[in-house]
C-alpha positions, 0 to 999 in steps of 0.5 A: 835860351832867351827870356820868355818875354823876348820870345812872346813879345812879337807874338803878343802884338801879332795876336793882340786883336785876337785875344785882348784879354790875354796878358802875354807879358810875363807869362811863360811860353809853356802857359801861352801854348797851353792856352792856345791848345785849350782854345783849340780844343774848345773850338773843336768841341764846339764843332763836334757838339753841333 
């Protein structure tokens, strides 16, 4: 398996304008996915609470 950096690097440029605060480089892919899931749940929670 390639290092996480090579997996995430193209994604980081792709999502850079969505989350400029998110330091993608150096983080594991698992953490990246966990943050995505968390953001998704927060969005869903916002929709449900309205």
